[in-house]
C-alpha positions in Angstrom: 118.5 60.9 104.2 117.6 59.6 107.7 119.8 60.8 110.5 122.7 58.3 111.6 122.7 57.0 108.1 119.8 55.2 108.4 118.1 54.1 104.6 114.5 52.8 103.8 116.3 49.7 102.5 118.4 48.8 105.6 115.1 49.2 107.6 113.2 47.0 105.2 116.0 44.5 105.9 116.0 44.7 109.8 112.0 43.9 109.4 112.6 41.2 107.1 115.0 39.8 109.2 112.8 39.8 112.5 109.7 38.6 109.6 112.3 35.9 109.4 112.8 34.7 112.7 109.2 35.0 113.7 109.6 38.1 115.9 106.7 40.2 116.2 107.4 43.8 114.3 108.4 46.8 116.5 110.0 49.9 116.4 112.3 49.2 119.2 113.2 45.8 117.9 114.1 47.0 114.1 116.5 49.9 116.3 117.8 46.9 118.0 118.4 44.9 115.0 120.2 47.8 113.1 122.7 47.8 116.0 120.8 50.3 118.2 121.1 53.3 115.6 118.8 55.7 113.9 115.8 57.9 115.0 112.7 56.1 116.5 110.8 58.8 114.2 112.6 57.4 110.7 112.4 54.2 111.6 108.5 54.1 112.4 108.0 56.6 108.7 110.0 53.9 107.1 108.2 51.4 108.3 104.7 52.5 107.7 105.9 53.3 103.9 106.9 49.6 104.1 103.2 49.0 105.3 101.3 51.2 102.7 103.7 49.6 99.4 102.5 45.9 101.4 98.6 47.1 101.4 99.2 48.6 97.7 101.1 45.6 96.6 98.4 42.8 97.9 95.6 45.3 96.4 96.9 45.2 93.0 97.3 41.5 92.8 93.8 41.3 93.9 91.9 43.7 91.4 91.3 42.3 87.7 93.0 43.9 84.8 89.5 46.1 84.0 89.6 47.2 87.4 92.9 48.2 87.3 92.6 50.1 84.3 89.9 51.9 85.4 91.8 52.4 88.7 94.2 53.7 86.5 91.8 56.1 84.4 90.4 58.0 87.6 93.8 58.6 89.3 94.8 60.3 86.2 91.5 62.1 86.1 92.0 63.1 89.6 95.5 63.9 88.8 94.6 66.4 86.1 91.9 68.0 87.9 94.3 68.7 90.8 96.7 70.6 88.9 94.1 72.3 87.0 92.6 73.4 90.3 96.4 74.3 91.8 96.7 76.3 88.7 93.4 78.4 88.7 94.4 78.6 92.3 97.7 80.0 91.7 96.3 82.0 88.7 93.8 83.6 91.1 96.5 84.5 93.9 98.7 85.8 91.3 95.9 87.8 89.9 94.7 89.3 93.8 98.7 90.1 94.4 98.7 92.2 91.1 95.5 94.1 92.2 96.7 95.0 95.3 100.3 95.7 94.3 98.8 98.0 91.6 96.0 99.4 94.2 99.0 99.9 96.9 101.4 101.8 93.9 98.3 104.3 93.2 97.6 105.2 96.2 101.6 106.0 96.8 101.2 108.3 94.2 98.2 109.4 94.9 100.2 110.2 98.9 103.2 111.7 96.9 100.7 114.1 94.7 99.2 115.4 97.8 102.3 116.0 100.0 103.6 118.6 96.5 100.6 120.0 97.0 101.0 120.8 100.5 104.5 121.7 100.2 103.3 124.0 97.1 100.6 125.2 99.3 102.8 125.8 102.4 105.3 127.6 100.1 102.3 130.0 98.7 101.4 130.9 102.3 104.9 131.4 103.7 104.7 134.3 100.7 101.4 135.5 101.4 102.4 135.8 105.2 105.3 138.0 103.8 103.2 140.0 101.9 101.0 140.9 104.7 103.6 140.9 106.8 105.0 143.4 104.5 101.9 145.2 103.8 101.4 145.7 107.6 104.9 147.4 107.8 104.3 149.8 104.9 100.0 150.7 105.8 102.2 151.8 109.4 104.8 153.8 108.4 102.2 155.1 105.6 99.7 155.8 109.0 102.8 157.4 110.6 103.5 159.9 107.3 99.8 160.0 107.5 99.5 161.3 111.5 102.8 163.6 111.1 101.0 165.0 108.0 97.4 165.9 109.9 99.8 167.5 112.2 101.3 169.9 110.0 98.6 170.1 108.3 96.9 171.0 111.4 100.1 173.3 112.2 99.5 175.0 109.4 95.8 175.6 109.2 96.2 177.2 112.7 99.7 179.6 111.4 96.9 180.8 108.5 93.9 181.6 110.9 96.6 183.8 112.6 98.0 185.2 109.2 94.4 186.1 108.3 94.0 187.3 111.9 96.8 189.5 111.0 95.6 190.7 108.0 91.9 191.3 109.3 93.7 193.1 111.7 95.8 195.2 109.4 92.8 195.5 107.1 90.9 197.6 110.0 93.9 199.7 110.3 94.0 200.7 106.9 90.1 200.8 106.8 90.4 203.2 110.2 93.6 205.4 108.6 91.6 205.9 105.0 88.8 206.9 107.2 91.0 209.2 109.2 92.2 210.8 105.9 88.9 211.0 104.5 88.2 212.8 107.2 91.2 214.6 107.3 90.5 215.7 103.5 87.0 216.7 104.5 88.0 218.8 107.0 91.1 220.3 104.7 88.5 220.9 102.4 86.2 222.9 104.8 88.9 224.7 105.9 90.2 225.7 102.9 86.9 226.8 102.2 86.8 228.9 105.1 90.3 230.2 104.5 89.5 231.2 100.9 86.4 233.9 102.5 89.6 234.7 104.6 92.0 234.3 102.3 92.5 238.3 102.0 92.6 238.8 105.7 94.7 235.9 106.6 96.8 234.6 103.6 100.1 234.4 105.8 99.1 232.1 108.5 96.6 230.0 106.4 100.0 229.3 104.1 101.8 228.2 106.9 98.9 225.6 108.1 98.5 224.6 105.1 102.4 224.0 104.7 102.7 222.0 108.2 99.3 219.9 106.6 101.0 219.3 103.6 103.6 217.8 105.2 101.2 216.0 108.1 99.6 214.5 104.3 103.2 213.6 102.7 103.9 212.0 106.2 100.2 210.1 106.4 101.1 209.1 103.0 104.1 207.5 103.5 102.5 205.5 106.1 99.8 204.6 103.7 102.1 203.4 101.5 104.1 201.5 104.0 100.9 199.7 104.8 100.0 199.2 101.3 103.6 197.7 101.0 103.0 195.8 103.9 99.3 194.6 103.0 101.0 192.8 99.7 103.6 191.2 101.6 101.0 189.9 103.5 98.2 189.1 100.1 102.0 187.4 98.6 102.4 185.5 101.7 98.5 184.2 102.0 98.6 182.8 98.6 102.0 180.9 99.2 100.1 179.5 102.4 97.3 178.7 100.7 99.0 176.8 97.5 101.2 175.2 100.7 97.8 174.1 102.1 96.6 172.8 98.4 99.6 171.1 98.3 98.8 169.4 101.6 95.0 168.7 100.8 96.4 167.0 97.7 99.1 165.0 99.3 96.8 164.3 102.4 94.2 162.9 99.7 96.4 160.8 98.0 97.7 159.4 100.9 94.3 158.3 101.8 94.0 157.4 98.7 96.8 155.2 98.4 95.9 153.6 101.8 92.6 152.8 101.1 94.3 150.6 98.2 96.6 149.2 100.5 93.9 148.3 102.7 91.9 146.3 99.5 95.1 144.8 98.6 95.7 143.8 102.5 91.9 142.5 102.4 92.2 140.8 99.5 95.5 139.0 101.0 93.9 138.0 104.2 91.2 136.2 101.7 93.4 134.7 100.0 95.1 133.8 103.4 92.0 132.5 104.2 91.8 130.7 101.6 94.8 129.1 101.3 94.6 128.1 105.1 91.6 126.2 104.4 92.8 124.5 101.4 95.4 123.6 103.1 93.6 122.3 105.9 91.3 120.2 103.5 94.9 118.9 102.1 95.9 118.1 105.3 92.8 115.8 105.6 92.7 114.2 102.3 96.5 113.4 103.2 95.8 111.6 106.7 93.0 110.3 104.9 95.3 108.7 102.3 98.4 107.9 104.9 95.1 105.6 107.0 94.5 104.0 103.4 98.0 103.2 102.7 98.4 101.9 106.4 95.4 99.8 105.7 96.7 98.8 102.7 100.2 97.4 104.0 98.6 96.2 106.3 96.1 94.4 103.8 98.9 93.8 101.6 101.2 92.3 104.6 98.3 90.6 105.2 97.8 89.1 101.4 101.4 88.0 101.7 101.4 86.4 104.5 98.2 84.3 103.1 100.0 84.1 99.6 103.4 82.3 101.9 100.9 80.0 103.4 99.3 79.3 100.5 101.7 78.7 98.4 103.2 76.5 100.8 99.7 74.3 100.9 100.1 74.9 97.5 103.2 73.1 97.7 102.2 70.4 100.4 99.5 69.5 98.0 101.2 69.1 95.2 104.3 66.9 97.0 101.5 64.8 98.8 99.7 64.5 95.2 103.1 63.8 93.3 104.1 61.3 96.2 101.0 59.8 96.2 100.7 59.4 92.2 104.9 58.4 92.5 104.6 56.0 95.3 100.6 54.8 94.9 100.9 54.3 91.7 99.0 50.7 90.9 100.7 48.8 88.6 99.1 47.0 85.3 99.5 43.4 85.5 99.6 41.1 82.8 96.7 38.3 82.4 99.3 35.5 83.2 99.9 37.4 86.6 103.0 39.2 86.5 103.9 42.7 86.8 
């Protein structure tokens, strides 16, 4: 339907009227004949179609029946080949679009899998960092405890050294007392022997001196007993200090073993942290490559879709042209008497 209600039939009638009057055919003349209505473009198109139909009619009237049959056969073959070509192009285009869509889906799935793996690695890295922080805090506490134990151990060693010095002093005093006692006993024995010889002469004096010596000896023995008891107490304290020193030493060795084990665990976690960081970097690089590939595929898909739209438009135009050509340009078959 043309604009303004102009039809091909009306244009044909106006052209025939101008021909009947012997006037030349033009767009303006036809438009004036139509009452100054209708688009010049539409009128021009209709005039071209009418001229083409006239040319085809004149050509058909001048051709023989055999040539018309040959032309109809060729036009049929041309139409079939054109349809086959269009179908093949549509099939190839559909296969290409399907392949690009499958590749796009595959790249999308790989990107999603990579993103999930990256999230898992990030979670693992976060856990490793938390464990590393906990180990650092534990290591710090153990180091503080170790320093405190080392300080206590030094203090105990100093106290033990002081005790040893006091024990050595007491032992020296004890030795001196024993030597003095031995010397005293020797002196008493000599004195007794001497007094024995003088016993008859000075028994009363000797008895008095013996009593005094016995009192002094008792006092010395009492002092010796106190020294012996004190020595026993010091030996007990020394034993307890040695036992405490052994316990502190064992605790220190256990703390050193724990520190060594924690340092080994810290080294393993640090190596794992480095490995996870490297793997995470690789996954991020892969994600960037996949993202770049996905972007390129998206652009190629858009270009392919644009090309598909253009190709579909071209195919539709070719179909329309072929159908229009075979519909409007189909040669007529004439009878031997020249009737169509």
